[in-house]
Structure formats: structure tokens, C-alpha cells
N, C-alpha and C positions, 0 to 999 in steps of 0.2 A: 556693771557699770562701766568699766573700760571699755569692754567690746562695743557696748552700745553708742557710747561716744565716738568710738573708732568708725563703726559702720555709719553713723551719721555724717561724719566729716567725710568719709569716702563717697557717700551719697551726693552730697553738696560738691564734692570736687568733680563728679561725674557731670551732673547737670551744668555745673559752670563751664566745664570742657565742651559738654554738648552745644551749649548756646554760642560760645565762642567760635566752634567749628562751623556751626550754621550761619553766623554773621560773617566769617571769612569767605564761605563758599559764595555767599551773596554778594560780598564786594569783588569777589575775583570774577564772579559771573560778568558782574557789570562793567569791570575793567576789560574783560576780553571780549565783550560783545562787538565792539567796533572791529576789532582784527578779525573776527569769526564772519563778518559779512560776506567776504569773498569764497568762504568755503560752502560745500553743498549743505542743505539742511539734514538734521538728524533723521532716521527713519521714524514713520508715524507709529503711534501704539495707544494702548487705551488710557483714558484719563486717570492719572494717579491722583494719590491723597497726599496732602502735605506731609513732608517728613518720611512717609511709609511709601510713597509711590505707588508701586503696582503689587507691593508684598501681600497684601491680602488675597490677590487674585492668585498668586503662587502658591500661597499655603491653603488655598481652597481647592479649586478644579485641577490646579496643576499637580498637586500633590498625589493625586490617585491615578489620573489617567493624562499624563503629560503630554505625549504625542498627539493624542487626540484633541485635548483642549487647545493645543498650540494650532492644530488645523483650523479650528473654529476661529482663532485669532487672526490666521491669515487671511481667512474669507472675509472677515471684517475690514482687515486694515491694509493687506496687501502682501506681496511675497517677502518682506522683510518688514519685521515688527519690533519695535524698541521698547525693552521694559526697564523700568528704574526700580530697583530693589533696596528701599531704605536711603541711606545718606549717600553711600559710595559706590555700590555694586549697581553696574547697569548690563543688559543682556539684549543683544540682537539675535532674533531668530529668523533664519532663512529657510523658506518653505516653497522655493522653486528651483529646478534644475539647472536654469541658466545662473541665477545668483549663488547657487552652491558651487557651480564650477568655478565662478568667478571667485568664490572665497578659498576653495580648497586647491586649485590648481594655479591660477593668475596671482594669488596672495598668498601661495603657500608658505613663504618665509615669514609674512607677518603674523601668520597664525601657526607658527610652528609650536608654540607653547600649550599645554593643556591649562586649564584653570584650576588654579590649587585652592580649595577652600580651607578655612582657619583650621578646622579640626584635622585635617590632613597633614598640617604641618607638627603635629604632636611627635615628640622624640625625633624631630628633624626628617621624617618619614619623607616628606614630599621633596625634600632636598636631594634624596638618593633614591627614590623610585623612579624606575624607568617609565612607570604609567604617566608620572607628572612632569619628568626631565623633557626639554624640548628635543627634537630631533637633531638638532645641531650640536648637541653635548657631546663630549667625548666619551663620557660613560657610557650614555645610551646607545651610541653606536657599538661599544665594545660588548655590551650584553646583548644586543639585537643580533649581532653575528652568532653569539652563543645559543640563542633561542633558535635561529634558523638552522643551524648544524643539529643541536639536540633533540629538537621537535621535527625533524624532517621526517616524510612519511617513511622512509627506509627504517628510520630509528624507532619511530614510535608503533609502527604496524604490529611487531611481535607481541609488545607489551599490551596493545589495544585488544589484540584478539586473545590473548590470555585471559584478561580482566573480563571481556565479554562472554567468553566460556563461563566464567565463574558466577557471572550475574545470571547466565542463563541456567545453570545448576542451582542456583538460589532460588530462582523462581519456581523451577521445577519441583525442587523439595518442599516449598511452600504449598504449591498447588496439590502435591500428594498427599501432605499431612492436612489438609483443609486450612491451613494458616492463611491470612489475608496477605498480600504483599503491599508494603508501603513503597510505592515508586519513587517517590521522591528521595526516600532514604537510600533505597537500593541503588539508584543512579548516580546519587550525589557521593555514595561510598566508593562506587567503582570508578568516577571520574577522578576522585581525590588520589586512588590507588595509582591509576595511570599516571598522574602527574608525579607523585611520590616516585615511582619506580623509575621514570625518566631523570628525575633529579638526583636521587640518592639509593636507588635500587633497593627499598623497602615498601611494606605496605603499612599504611597508616590507618586503616579501617578493616575490620574483619566482618563481612556481611553477617557470618553467623553469630557474632558475639556483639549486640547491641551497644553493651557497656564500653566496650573499647571504641567504637565508632563514635559515640557520644563523648568520650573523653577528649578526643581530638577535635571535634566538632564544637565542643564547649570554648575551645580557645579562638576558633575561627569567626564563629556566628556572632559574638559580641561586637566584634570589630566592624562586621559588616553591616550591623543594625545601627551602630553609631554613625558609621559614615553615610547611610541612608537620610539621616536626619539632617535638617537644615542647621546650621550653625547662625547663631543670632549675631556674632561678632562680625560676620561677613557683610550683613547689612547696616550694622551699627558698630564700627570699630571701636568706639569709646567704652564699649561694654566687654571689649576683650579681656580685661583683667578679671571681671567676674565669672567670665566663662572659663578662664583658665585655671580659676580656683574652685569653682562650684558647677560649672556646666559639663557640656559634652566634651571640652578638650581635656579636662581632667579624667573623664570615664574613659576616653579613647586612649589616653597615656597609660591607664593602668592596664586595659585589656590587652594593648599592643605590647607593652613590657613583657606580659606573660606568655604571648606567642614568640616574642624575639627569644625569650629564655629558653623555651622548648626547643626551637630550632638551633639556638647556639649551643646549649648543653646537651641535648639528647642526640641531635644529629651531626652537627658540625664536630664537637668535641670527642664524640665517638669515633669519628672517622680520622680524625687526627690522631688518635691513640691506636688506630689499626694500620698496619702495614700493608695489609691487602687493598689492591688496586681492582676497582669495579667499572672502570672506563665509562663513568657516567658524568653528568653535566657537574657534580659536586667534585669530582676530581679535578676535572678543569678549572673549577672556580679555584680550589684549593692551592693548584699549581701557579695561578696566575698571583693568588695573594703571596706564595712563596717569593715570586719574583718583584714584590712590591707594586703589581698593577693594580691590585683591588686589595680593600680593606677587609677586616673580617665583618664589620658592620654594613658594608655595601653587600657582602655575600647574603647575610641574613636577611636584608630588606630585599634581595633579589628573590630568593627562596618564598620570601612572604608574598611579594608581588605574584609569583606564578599560582600559589595557592588560593590568593583572594580572586585573581582573574577567572580561575577554574571552577571556584567553588559554587557558583550560583548558575552561571549563563547556561551550560548544557543541561543543567538539571531541570531549571526552569522551562526550557524549550521542549524536553522530552514530557514533561509533566502537563504542559498545556496540549501539547500533541494528542497525548492520550486521552485528555479531557475532552477536546474538541471531537476526536473519533468516537467516545461514548457518547457524546450528544448528537450525533450523526452515524447511526449504525450502518446506514447504506454505504458510507465512505470507509466504515471498517470492514466491511465485506469486501469492498474492492481491494484495500490493502491486503487484506487474508489471501484474496484469491490470488493475487499478483506473486506474493512470497511462495504460495503454494506451486504455482505454475513455474515459477523461476529457480527456487531452491530445492523444490522435491522433497527428499528426505534429509536434508541437511539440518543439522541442529539450529545453527544461528547464522546470520548474515556475516560475511567478511567484506573486506573492501573491495576485491576483486568482483564481487557481486553488485555493487552499487549501480554501476552503469546499465544493469539490466532492471532496474526497479524505477522506471521513471515516475510511476504515481507517488509512489513513497516519497521522492525528491520533491514532487508537486506539495505533498502535505507538510513536509518541513518548510517549504518556503512560505506556504502560507501561514503556517503557525508562526514564524519569524515576522511576517507581515502584521498579524493580527496582535500578536503578544512578544514584541522585541524584548529580549532579555536585558538588554542595557539601551532604553529607548533615546537617551539624550547625553551626548558626550560633549560638554562644553570646551571650548578652545579660547585662548586671550589673544587680542591684538597687542602685540609688542612693537608695532611701529608707530611712529608719531603721528602720521596721517594715513588713513586708508577710507576708500569709498568703496561701497557694496551696493549695487543696483540703483547707482547715482545719489545715494546718501552717504553723507559723512559719519564714519564710525571712529569714534576717538580712542587712543591708547587706553589699555585697561579694561576695554568692554569686553565681555565673555561673548563669544558666538557659538550659537547652536545651530545644527544643520537638521532639519526635520521634514523629510520628504516621505 
């Protein structure tokens, strides 16, 4: 009984807050209409519904083919399209090279920050992740320098070629025994091992033992899945308490805590207990922690960033490339012919061979065009007033470039 009364009281409170917020926005809109007369008009966009705005469109066509659906919107409304999502979230979609140049070059300072969804703020992740920090932030600059040095071509080449050799041996062993090759699992395991070796000189996946591979992926995949889902509280902030208590914010906190614990206890703690130096990125991070330039949580978040960023992008691209080549056998023959001509009896491609494989380069670029691994990366307007393409884009609006 007590819980029912509490839930009813909470529901009434939410509805009251919702009503007050709606009335407040309406009054504020009327008060500011006079001062807004001298500003450019907002960008055009599809007609929205009361309270929901364009939300139904976003969770429909945009959910499955976002970049293609936005192309259709651009054809109907022009090179910059305005979408209102719920009560507070607004997005401006840029679909022309000229407006994209204006947004990312002329207004780069105003768009220096990534749009941070509510579920990314779980466990303060968004506040310390270089993925979401603005490029003007000191922590972002410090970590960006580390990435530039640690993932440079000279540093990553030996690791990449060793792991590519292991992947080739795995595929050859499967073919010899008549076992099917799961391209996604094999490539994903290889990419994760490349990242883990550059970061802390260890493999996290054994291609021969799927159980070990699944153990680590079971920590990463749930985080990616939750982040790929829209957060209700982004569109309706008054629902944030429920989202934090019962929704995706609660689930992502649980999954993220497990991943943090793995990196902190299994990787960082193990290295701190060892006197041996590996001359990898983790050694550099820990030395900066010793000088009080980084915290342990910032190091854990940085390692998480690297694995989250690498986990699906390369894997999805390779998987789509193989799928498209299988759908077009004549293109597959051209790739095989080019490899046979340029490589001869070599077992696998090295970095020095890439310049000799123009057709394979074209296949990769066409795959990225048709199936971008991360089709939309929104940024947030942090300036008080900004115009794009002759239209006013208010502060707090998310900006997506879709070319």
C-alpha cells in the first residue's frame, strides 16, 4: 500500500512539473518573441506534433537508416533541417558541403563540444571521457597527445602485423578443418587485441578459445547496446528520475561499473603491483598519475574510451565489405586478382603493400560510403548566438553533419 501511494504521489508530481514546465516555456516564448524579431529565422523542418515534436519520425525511419533518412529530409526541406525532439532537445541537420564548412571551420569554437546524452553521464563518464570533452579542455588535450604518440604508425605497425598474421592463421586453420569462419568475431577479436597490446601489452581475446573472447566482450557489448538506445530523459527531462531509477541510466551504470572494475582491478592494479616496465601507454598514464597530472578514474575512463571506440567501427566495416563482395562476385574476382598480382606468394597484406592496391582501397571507401560505422556524431552549440546557412541556431542545439 505504501509503495502504491508513493508511486501515485510521484506520478502526480511529475505531471504537475510537466504542466508547469510547459506553461513556463510558453510564457518565455511569448516574452522573447519581440527580441527575437531581429534574429534570423530558425531552419525549416518537418511539421511536429504537440509536445513530441519530430520524435516519432526519429524513432521510426531515423532509427534504422539515419543517414539515408536525413538525405530524404534534406531533399524536402533544404541543406539545413531543424528537428525538435520532445520538450527540450533540438537538432539541426546539415546536408551540404558549404554549410558543413561554415559549421565546422568558421564556427569550430562554437561547436567544440560533443552533444552528451543523459545515459552517457552515468558514473560521471561524460565528464571525463575525451570522446565527449570539448577540444578546448586541458584533459582532452593531454590525452589527445598520448593517443597521437601511442597510436602512431611506427608504434602500431608491429602490433598490427603480428595480429594480422594470427588472424590469417586462424582463418587458414578453420578452412583446413572445414569449420566456418565467423568474420565478425574474428575481426573484432583481432582489433581488440591490437588496442589492448598498444595500451597495456596484453591480449584480451584468444581467437582459438571463444569462451575467453566472450568473457571480455560480455563486458563491452552491453555498454555499447545501451548507449545505442535513445534516452527518454533527453527529450523529456522531467522523466529523468524514473530513467535513473528504472531505465537505461540505471542499466548503463551497472554495465559500466563492471567494465571499470575489470580495467581497474585486472589491468591497472596488476601493473601497479609489478615493477617491470613495458614502455606502453599504460606506463605513461601511471607515471602521470604519480605526478598528480591524472587520476586513477581518468585512466580507467581513457582505457574504456579506447575499447569502446575500437570495438565496432573496424569490425562493422570489414563485415559489410565482405557482405558486399559476396553479393557482387565480379567485384570479389577483381579484388582477388589484384591481391594475386601484387602480393604473389605472400601470406597476408602489410602496410607497405597498401599503396599497390588501389582497387581494394576503392572497395573500402565505397563500403564506408554505403555503410558508415558511425553515421552521425552530433555536436552541441555552446555559443549564445550562431547562424548557419542564414538561419539562427540557438545555444544548446545539437548539430549533425550528414554529407
